[in-house]
C-alpha positions in Angstrom: 14.0 -69.4 -25.9 15.6 -70.3 -22.3 13.2 -71.5 -20.8 12.5 -74.2 -23.8 15.7 -75.3 -23.1 15.6 -75.7 -19.3 12.5 -77.4 -19.8 14.3 -80.4 -20.8 17.0 -80.2 -18.8 19.4 -79.6 -20.6 21.7 -76.7 -18.9 24.7 -77.8 -17.1 26.7 -75.7 -14.8 30.6 -74.8 -15.4 33.6 -73.7 -14.4 36.7 -73.2 -16.5 40.8 -72.4 -15.3 41.9 -70.8 -19.0 45.8 -69.7 -19.6 46.5 -67.2 -21.9 49.7 -68.0 -23.8 51.5 -65.8 -21.5 50.7 -67.7 -18.8 48.1 -65.2 -17.0 45.2 -67.7 -15.8 41.7 -66.4 -15.6 38.6 -68.5 -13.6 35.1 -68.6 -15.4 32.7 -68.9 -12.8 28.8 -70.1 -12.9 27.6 -70.3 -16.7 26.0 -72.6 -17.9 26.3 -74.7 -21.4 24.3 -77.1 -23.0 25.1 -80.8 -21.7 25.7 -82.6 -25.1 25.0 -85.6 -23.2 21.8 -85.1 -21.9 21.1 -83.6 -25.4 21.9 -86.9 -28.0 19.6 -88.8 -25.2 16.2 -86.6 -25.6 13.5 -88.5 -26.5 12.1 -87.9 -29.8 8.8 -85.6 -28.7 11.4 -84.0 -26.8 13.7 -83.3 -30.0 10.4 -82.7 -32.1 9.2 -80.1 -29.3 12.4 -78.2 -29.3 12.8 -77.8 -33.4 8.9 -76.7 -33.4 10.2 -73.8 -31.0 12.9 -72.8 -33.0 15.8 -73.7 -30.1 18.1 -76.1 -32.5 19.2 -73.9 -34.7 20.7 -72.0 -31.5 21.6 -75.3 -29.1 24.1 -76.0 -32.1 25.6 -73.3 -32.5 25.9 -72.8 -28.8 27.8 -77.2 -28.9 29.9 -75.8 -31.7 31.2 -72.9 -30.3 32.0 -75.0 -27.1 34.7 -76.7 -29.0 36.1 -73.6 -29.5 37.7 -72.2 -27.4 41.4 -71.7 -27.9 40.0 -69.3 -30.9 39.0 -66.6 -27.9 41.6 -67.3 -26.2 44.2 -66.6 -28.7 43.0 -63.5 -29.2 42.6 -62.2 -25.9 46.2 -63.5 -25.6 47.2 -61.4 -28.9 44.9 -58.4 -28.1 47.1 -57.8 -24.2 49.7 -58.6 -26.2 49.9 -55.5 -28.2 47.9 -53.5 -25.6 51.5 -54.2 -23.9 52.9 -53.1 -27.1 51.3 -49.9 -27.4 52.0 -48.5 -23.9 
Protein backbone atom coordinates (compact mmCIF):
# COMPACT_ATOMS: atom_id res chain seq x y z
CA UNK A 1 0.00 0.00 0.00
CA UNK A 2 2.85 2.38 0.83
CA UNK A 3 4.42 1.74 -2.58
CA UNK A 4 1.06 2.42 -4.27
CA UNK A 5 0.65 5.74 -2.42
CA UNK A 6 4.29 6.68 -2.99
CA UNK A 7 3.88 5.88 -6.68
CA UNK A 8 1.42 8.76 -6.91
CA UNK A 9 3.86 11.16 -5.21
CA UNK A 10 1.70 11.77 -2.17
CA UNK A 11 4.30 11.51 0.60
CA UNK A 12 5.94 14.65 1.90
CA UNK A 13 8.75 14.83 4.51
CA UNK A 14 7.93 16.71 7.67
CA UNK A 15 9.39 17.87 10.96
CA UNK A 16 7.50 19.14 13.94
CA UNK A 17 8.16 20.72 17.30
CA UNK A 18 5.70 19.69 20.00
CA UNK A 19 5.42 21.57 23.27
CA UNK A 20 3.74 19.67 26.10
CA UNK A 21 1.47 21.47 28.53
CA UNK A 22 4.29 21.54 31.10
CA UNK A 23 6.57 23.33 28.65
CA UNK A 24 8.73 20.34 27.65
CA UNK A 25 9.62 20.46 23.95
CA UNK A 26 10.09 17.49 21.63
CA UNK A 27 11.46 17.71 18.10
CA UNK A 28 9.97 15.12 15.77
CA UNK A 29 12.02 14.62 12.63
CA UNK A 30 12.25 12.45 9.55
CA UNK A 31 8.65 11.38 9.16
CA UNK A 32 6.38 11.40 6.14
CA UNK A 33 2.81 12.59 5.80
CA UNK A 34 0.32 12.58 2.96
CA UNK A 35 0.42 15.93 1.19
CA UNK A 36 -3.23 16.92 1.16
CA UNK A 37 -2.77 19.46 -1.62
CA UNK A 38 -1.16 16.80 -3.84
CA UNK A 39 -3.95 14.36 -2.95
CA UNK A 40 -6.58 16.92 -3.92
CA UNK A 41 -4.99 17.48 -7.33
CA UNK A 42 -4.77 13.80 -8.31
CA UNK A 43 -6.11 12.99 -11.73
CA UNK A 44 -9.33 11.00 -11.90
CA UNK A 45 -7.32 8.04 -13.16
CA UNK A 46 -4.88 8.18 -10.21
CA UNK A 47 -7.75 8.57 -7.72
CA UNK A 48 -9.51 5.56 -9.22
CA UNK A 49 -6.27 3.56 -9.04
CA UNK A 50 -5.99 4.32 -5.32
CA UNK A 51 -9.66 3.47 -4.77
CA UNK A 52 -9.31 0.13 -6.53
CA UNK A 53 -6.21 -0.71 -4.50
CA UNK A 54 -8.01 -0.08 -1.19
CA UNK A 55 -5.72 2.81 -0.27
CA UNK A 56 -8.38 5.53 0.01
CA UNK A 57 -9.56 4.49 3.46
CA UNK A 58 -6.00 4.64 4.77
CA UNK A 59 -5.40 7.97 3.10
CA UNK A 60 -8.52 9.55 4.59
CA UNK A 61 -7.71 8.15 8.06
CA UNK A 62 -4.20 9.55 7.82
CA UNK A 63 -5.43 12.97 6.73
CA UNK A 64 -7.93 13.05 9.60
CA UNK A 65 -5.27 12.02 12.12
CA UNK A 66 -2.85 14.75 11.04
CA UNK A 67 -5.47 17.31 12.05
CA UNK A 68 -5.68 15.89 15.59
CA UNK A 69 -2.21 16.44 17.03
CA UNK A 70 -3.54 18.27 20.08
CA UNK A 71 -5.17 15.16 21.54
CA UNK A 72 -1.99 13.01 21.67
CA UNK A 73 0.01 15.97 22.99
CA UNK A 74 -2.54 16.45 25.77
CA UNK A 75 -2.53 12.72 26.58
CA UNK A 76 1.28 12.67 26.88
CA UNK A 77 1.13 15.69 29.20
CA UNK A 78 -1.47 14.00 31.42
CA UNK A 79 0.55 10.75 31.61
CA UNK A 80 3.74 12.60 32.51
CA UNK A 81 1.87 14.45 35.28
CA UNK A 82 0.43 11.18 36.62
CA UNK A 83 3.87 9.54 36.65
CA UNK A 84 5.34 12.50 38.49
CA UNK A 85 2.64 12.26 41.17
CA UNK A 86 3.20 8.53 41.72
CA UNK A 87 7.01 8.80 41.88
